[in-house]
C-alpha positions in Angstrom: 0.0 0.0 0.0 2.7 2.5 1.0 4.9 1.6 -2.0 2.2 2.2 -4.6 2.2 5.4 -6.6 -0.9 7.4 -6.6 -2.6 7.7 -10.0 -2.5 11.6 -9.9 0.9 12.0 -8.2 3.9 13.3 -10.3 6.4 10.8 -11.6 10.0 11.9 -11.9 9.2 15.5 -11.4 6.7 15.6 -14.3 3.1 16.3 -14.1 0.9 13.6 -15.7 -2.4 14.9 -17.0 -5.4 13.3 -15.4 -7.8 11.1 -17.3 -10.4 13.7 -16.9 -8.0 16.3 -18.4 -7.3 13.9 -21.3 -10.9 13.3 -21.9 -11.6 17.1 -21.8 -8.8 17.7 -24.3 -9.9 14.9 -26.5 -13.6 15.9 -26.5 -13.7 19.6 -26.7 -11.1 21.9 -25.1 -10.5 24.8 -27.4 -7.3 24.5 -29.5 -5.4 27.8 -29.6 -4.5 27.3 -33.3 -8.0 26.3 -34.3 -9.4 29.1 -32.2 -7.2 31.6 -34.0 -8.3 30.3 -37.4 -12.0 30.6 -36.5 -11.3 34.2 -35.3 -9.7 35.0 -38.7 -12.7 33.6 -40.6 -15.0 35.6 -38.3 -13.1 38.8 -38.9 -13.2 38.2 -42.7 -16.9 37.5 -42.5 -17.4 40.6 -40.3 -15.4 42.6 -42.8 -17.7 41.6 -45.6 -20.7 42.5 -43.5 -19.2 45.9 -42.6 -18.6 46.8 -46.2 -15.3 45.2 -47.1 -14.8 43.0 -50.1 -12.6 39.9 -50.2 -9.5 41.9 -50.9 -10.1 44.0 -47.8 -11.0 47.1 -49.8 -14.2 49.1 -49.2 -17.0 47.9 -51.3 -19.8 50.0 -52.8 -22.5 48.2 -50.7 -24.5 50.6 -48.6 -23.2 53.7 -50.4 -25.7 56.0 -52.0 -25.8 55.9 -55.8 -25.6 59.4 -57.2 -25.6 58.3 -60.9 -29.4 58.3 -61.2 -29.6 61.8 -59.6 -26.9 63.1 -62.0 -28.7 61.7 -64.9 -31.9 63.3 -63.8 -30.1 66.7 -63.4 -28.6 66.3 -66.8 -32.0 65.6 -68.4 -33.5 68.5 -66.6 -30.7 70.8 -67.8 -31.0 69.5 -71.4 -34.8 69.8 -71.3 -34.5 73.4 -70.0 -32.0 74.2 -72.8 -34.3 72.8 -75.5 -37.3 74.7 -74.1 -35.3 77.9 -74.0 -34.1 77.4 -77.6 -37.7 76.6 -78.7 -39.0 79.7 -77.0 -36.3 81.9 -78.6 -37.2 80.6 -82.1 -40.8 81.5 -81.6 -39.9 84.9 -80.2 -37.8 85.8 -83.2 -40.5 84.6 -85.5 -43.2 86.6 -83.8 -41.1 89.7 -83.7 -40.6 89.5 -87.5 -44.3 89.0 -88.0 -45.0 92.1 -85.9 -42.5 94.2 -87.9 -44.1 93.1 -91.2 -47.5 94.0 -89.9 -46.3 97.5 -88.9 -44.7 98.1 -92.3 -47.8 97.1 -94.2 -50.1 99.1 -91.9 -47.7 102.1 -92.2 -47.9 102.0 -96.0 -51.7 101.7 -95.9 -52.0 104.6 -93.5 -49.8 106.8 -95.8 -51.8 105.9 -98.9 -55.1 106.4 -97.1 -54.1 109.9 -96.2 -52.4 111.0 -99.4 -54.4 109.0 -101.9 -52.9 108.6 -105.4 -50.8 111.7 -104.8 -48.6 109.6 -102.6 -47.6 107.3 -105.5 -44.5 108.1 -107.5 -44.8 109.5 -111.0 -48.3 110.7 -110.5 -47.4 114.4 -111.0 -49.8 117.3 -110.4 -52.3 116.2 -113.1 -56.0 115.9 -112.6 -57.3 113.5 -110.1 -59.6 110.7 -111.3 -62.3 110.5 -108.6 -63.1 106.9 -109.3 -59.5 105.8 -109.2 -59.0 107.9 -106.0 -62.0 106.3 -104.3 -60.9 102.8 -105.1 -57.3 103.4 -104.2 -58.1 104.8 -100.7 -60.3 101.8 -100.1 -57.5 99.4 -100.8 -55.2 101.5 -98.7 -57.6 100.8 -95.8 -57.4 97.1 -96.6 -53.6 97.3 -96.3 -54.0 98.7 -92.8 -56.3 95.7 -92.0 -53.7 93.2 -93.3 -51.0 94.8 -91.2 -53.2 94.8 -88.1 -53.9 91.1 -88.8 -50.1 90.3 -88.8 -49.6 92.1 -85.5 -52.6 90.5 -83.9 -51.5 87.0 -85.0 -48.1 87.6 -83.6 -49.5 88.7 -80.2 -52.4 86.2 -79.9 -50.4 83.3 -81.3 -53.3 80.9 -80.7 -54.5 82.2 -84.1 -51.3 81.1 -85.9 -53.3 79.2 -88.5 -54.8 82.5 -89.7 -51.2 83.4 -90.7 -51.6 81.2 -93.8 -54.7 83.1 -94.9 -53.2 86.6 -94.4 -50.0 85.5 -96.2 -52.1 84.2 -99.1 -53.9 87.6 -99.3 -50.5 89.4 -99.6 -49.3 86.8 -102.2 -52.4 87.3 -104.3 -51.7 91.1 -104.1 -48.3 90.5 -105.6 -49.9 88.5 -108.4 -52.2 91.5 -109.1 -49.1 93.7 -109.5 -47.7 91.2 -112.0 -50.9 91.4 -114.0 -50.8 95.2 -113.9 -47.3 95.1 -115.2 -48.2 92.7 -118.0 -51.3 94.6 -119.2 -50.6 98.2 -118.4 -46.8 98.6 -118.7 -43.8 98.8 -116.4 -44.6 100.6 -113.1 -42.2 102.6 -110.9 -39.2 100.6 -109.6 -40.5 101.0 -106.0 -43.6 99.1 -106.9 -41.5 96.4 -108.6 -39.6 96.0 -105.4 -42.9 95.7 -103.5 -44.1 93.1 -106.0 -41.1 90.9 -105.4 -41.4 91.2 -101.6 -45.1 90.4 -101.7 -44.5 87.3 -103.8 -41.4 86.0 -101.9 -42.0 87.0 -98.3 -45.3 85.2 -97.6 -43.9 81.9 -98.8 -40.7 82.3 -96.8 -42.7 83.2 -93.7 -44.9 80.1 -94.0 -42.0 77.8 -94.6 -40.2 79.3 -91.5 -43.4 78.8 -89.4 -43.7 75.2 -90.5 -40.0 74.5 -89.7 -40.3 75.9 -86.2 -43.5 74.0 -85.5 -42.1 70.7 -86.8 -38.9 71.2 -84.8 -40.9 71.8 -81.7 -42.9 68.6 -82.2 -39.7 66.6 -82.7 -38.2 68.0 -79.5 -41.4 67.1 -77.5 -41.3 63.6 -78.9 -37.7 63.2 -78.0 -38.3 64.5 -74.5 -41.2 62.1 -74.0 -39.1 59.1 -75.0 -36.2 60.0 -72.8 
């Protein structure tokens, strides 16, 4: 009994692990190396969750995406630019129409007051009452045509009437051509007016159609985008 060595007593100065300790180590005591590896994996996983990619660099997850907002701002700026350009085109066109109306009305007022005496090459001869009567009537019609141009430019909802008024001026130019053909060459000032009356209405209508078509194309493009 006294010579026997206890099971848990040290032998030769070394400590012998107990059976319970061996069982604990074999069954589930944490291994420092394994524990360190698990911690590394946990840190990697935590890095991914916190916004790091596999290389350890910050990822774009969770960051606000400003690309959509920039595109919206760019579209708004582009749309505003197109709208401003469209408005500028119509403003120039309407200004020209107003000026044309004022010129025509000015000529009509002048001829209404002076009668045939305001025409070149009439001289101081006798006045034909019938011709004078008719001439002043058409002078008043010129004032009406000029007022129509100005009204159309201001109240642009009536832009379709522009075609009718331009047609009236164009037909007046044709009347000057017939007078030249049947009655002889008029004064050069009336020839200039004839050319303007034939060319300008067509030019104005083509310009109007171009601006209207361009505006429609811009609106379709804006709707698609």
